[in-house]
C-alpha positions, 0 to 999 in steps of 0.5 A: 476507470471502473477497474481503477475505482474498484481497485481503489475500493479494494485497497481502501477496505484492506488498508482499513482492516489493517488499521492503516491510514492513507491519503484518498486518491482518484488516481491510480495509486494510494499514499499509505501511512504505515505508522512507522518508518517505511523503508524497512516495510518497503524492503520487506515487501520487495523481498516478497516480490511486492514493489511499492515506492517509499516516499521519504525523499518527498518528506513522507518517511512513514509513507509508501506509494502503492499503485492500484493493480489487478484484483489479484495483485491488490490482494497479494499486496494486502496479504504481504502488508499483513505479514510484514506488519505482523498482523 
């Protein structure tokens, strides 16, 4: 639980720094609004080796599901998001 909480905090801080919104969670994932159609963001992340889940099939075309990982995995995701979003 502690590692999950710390991971959620790390992701939340990083997403805030990228000016992205997310749905708060107590689980092991976040639902992130990427502010645009998520499919191209998903595909770009996948090409970088970062696996997330697009949520268009659930009525959320601008959202990705991001699983909380290790500190290093979370950092890689955040760095990749910044690259993909041009920040």
